[in-house]
C-alpha positions in Angstrom: -3.0 57.2 -11.1 -3.1 60.2 -8.7 -4.0 59.3 -5.0 -6.3 61.6 -3.1 -4.8 61.3 0.4 -7.8 63.1 1.9 -10.1 60.3 0.6 -7.6 57.6 1.7 -7.5 58.9 5.2 -11.4 59.2 5.3 -11.4 55.7 4.0 -9.2 54.3 6.6 -11.1 56.0 9.4 -14.3 54.6 8.3 -12.6 51.1 8.2 -11.3 51.8 11.6 -14.7 52.6 13.1 -16.2 49.4 11.6 -13.6 46.9 12.6 -14.7 44.3 15.2 -13.3 45.1 18.7 -11.3 42.6 20.7 -12.9 44.1 23.8 -11.9 45.4 27.3 -10.3 43.5 30.1 -11.3 43.3 33.7 -8.0 44.7 35.3 -6.6 47.4 33.2 -3.4 49.6 33.6 -2.6 52.8 31.7 0.6 52.9 29.9 2.1 56.3 29.0 4.7 56.0 26.2 7.6 58.5 26.2 5.7 61.6 26.9 9.1 63.2 27.8 10.4 66.7 26.9 12.4 65.3 24.2 9.5 63.8 22.2 6.8 66.5 23.2 8.6 69.8 22.9 10.9 69.4 20.1 10.6 71.9 17.0 8.6 69.7 14.8 5.9 69.2 17.4 2.6 71.0 16.6 -0.4 71.8 18.8 -1.7 68.2 18.6 1.3 67.2 20.9 0.0 69.3 23.7 -3.5 68.2 23.1 -2.5 64.6 23.6 -0.5 65.4 26.7 -3.6 67.4 28.1 -6.0 64.7 27.4 -3.7 62.1 29.0 -3.3 64.2 32.3 -7.1 64.0 32.7 -7.2 60.2 32.0 -4.2 59.6 34.4 -6.3 61.6 37.1 -9.3 59.3 36.4 -7.2 56.1 36.5 -5.6 57.0 39.8 -9.1 57.6 41.3 -10.1 54.2 40.0 -7.0 52.6 41.6 -5.8 51.6 38.1 -2.1 51.3 37.9 -0.1 53.9 35.9 3.1 53.0 34.2 5.4 55.5 32.6 7.7 54.3 29.7 10.8 56.6 29.3 13.8 56.5 27.1 16.9 56.6 29.3 20.4 55.8 27.9 23.4 55.2 29.9 25.4 55.7 26.6 24.3 56.9 23.2 25.8 53.6 22.0 22.9 51.7 23.7 20.8 53.0 20.7 19.8 50.6 17.9 22.0 51.0 14.7 19.5 52.9 12.7 19.4 55.6 15.4 23.2 55.7 15.8 23.6 56.1 12.0 20.7 58.8 11.4 19.9 62.0 13.5 17.3 61.0 16.2 15.6 62.7 19.1 17.3 60.0 21.2 20.4 62.0 21.0 19.2 64.0 24.0 18.1 61.0 26.1 21.2 60.2 28.1 20.6 59.8 31.8 20.5 63.0 33.7 19.7 65.2 30.5 16.8 67.5 31.3 15.2 66.4 28.0 14.5 63.1 29.5 12.1 64.5 32.1 8.3 64.1 31.7 6.2 66.8 30.3 5.4 69.3 33.0 1.8 68.5 32.8 2.3 64.8 33.4 4.0 64.5 36.7 4.8 61.0 38.1 2.6 60.4 41.3 4.1 58.2 44.1 1.7 55.5 43.3 2.8 55.2 39.6 5.5 53.1 38.1 8.4 54.2 35.8 10.0 51.6 33.4 13.1 52.7 31.4 13.8 51.3 27.9 16.3 52.1 25.2 14.2 51.3 22.0 10.8 51.8 20.5 8.9 48.9 22.3 8.4 49.2 26.0 8.7 45.3 26.3 12.2 44.9 24.7 14.7 44.0 27.5 12.6 45.8 30.2 10.7 44.8 33.2 7.4 45.9 31.8 5.7 42.3 31.3 7.0 41.3 34.8 5.4 44.4 36.4 2.1 44.0 34.5 2.0 40.3 35.5 2.7 41.1 39.1 -0.3 43.5 39.1 -2.5 41.0 37.4 -3.2 43.3 34.4 -5.1 41.8 31.4 -5.6 45.1 29.5 -3.3 48.0 28.6 -4.9 51.3 28.0 -2.4 52.8 25.8 -1.4 56.6 25.5 1.7 58.4 24.3 4.0 59.3 21.5 4.7 58.6 18.7 1.6 56.7 17.4 3.6 55.2 14.5 6.8 54.5 16.4 7.0 53.7 20.0 3.2 53.4 20.5 2.7 51.0 17.8 5.9 48.9 18.8 4.7 48.6 22.3 1.1 47.7 21.1 2.5 45.0 18.8 4.7 43.4 21.5 1.7 43.7 24.0 -0.7 41.9 21.6 2.1 39.1 21.1 1.8 38.5 25.0 -1.8 38.2 24.7 -2.8 41.6 26.6 -6.1 43.3 25.3 -4.9 46.7 24.2 -7.1 49.9 24.0 -5.3 52.8 22.3 -6.9 56.0 23.3 -7.1 58.1 20.0 -7.0 61.6 21.8 -4.1 60.5 23.9 -1.6 59.6 21.4 0.2 61.8 18.9 2.6 61.8 16.0 4.1 64.7 14.3 4.2 62.6 11.2 0.5 63.1 10.6 0.0 60.6 7.8 2.0 57.8 9.6 -0.1 58.3 12.8 -3.4 58.0 10.8 -2.1 54.7 9.3 -0.7 53.3 12.5 -4.1 53.8 14.1 -5.8 51.8 11.4 -3.1 49.2 11.4 -3.4 48.8 15.1 -7.2 48.6 15.0 -7.0 46.1 12.2 -4.4 43.7 13.6 -3.5 44.3 17.3 -5.7 46.5 19.4 -8.8 48.5 19.8 -8.6 52.2 19.0 -11.1 53.8 21.5 -12.2 57.5 22.5 -11.1 59.2 25.6 -14.9 59.7 26.5 -15.6 56.0 26.5 -12.5 55.3 28.4 -13.3 58.1 31.1 -16.7 56.5 31.6 -15.1 53.0 32.0 -12.5 54.4 34.6 -15.5 56.3 36.6 -17.6 53.0 36.6 -14.5 51.1 37.7 -13.9 53.6 40.5 -17.5 53.4 41.8 -17.3 49.6 41.8 -14.0 49.4 43.6 -15.0 51.9 46.1 -18.2 49.9 46.8 -16.4 46.7 47.3 -13.2 48.2 49.0 -10.9 46.9 46.4 -7.3 48.3 46.2 -5.2 47.8 43.3 -2.0 45.9 44.0 1.1 48.1 43.8 4.4 46.1 44.5 7.4 48.2 45.3 
């Protein structure tokens, strides 16, 4: 039997659109997964990577205006031996992620603001042996607005671990990217089906604008521990 992959993709997009949502939280944070030069400017990246970075830059501006915490996850290795076995055995983009390597820097369109937080990691999930959960708890975050790359790898791994910790998770479709196009599509459906809500940038921007107005009216400031 020959599979029509265009039909399959159309089918999972329809399923994703009709899936019951978990719903948003009251105190979100935006998490940016691995939008470093190593993962956004390598030879296999297409125009979609830049599109996702550009959309995310706009989203971060809105989040900061709403006093919503922004957390950057970055792969930083003190030694290439710190990588998981599969990445040590196979060729991997993490080969340029040793501390001090310029490829570990954030994409130029996504500078880290003074009010933002940076969490270093060594594997796909932002929660594995990092301070991410403790940071989010200290900020009283109940929802993660997820952006980053790659959709089927580090984004999905972080989403799964966030769901295991009972965070509400909203994956912003325009703000994630995967140069493995089919894997990215399948991952979006998998996350929507099991772990998270896949949402649009427009609705997220509207939410952040409303939150900015509400917090401004009530003089609310988001907590930002050092």
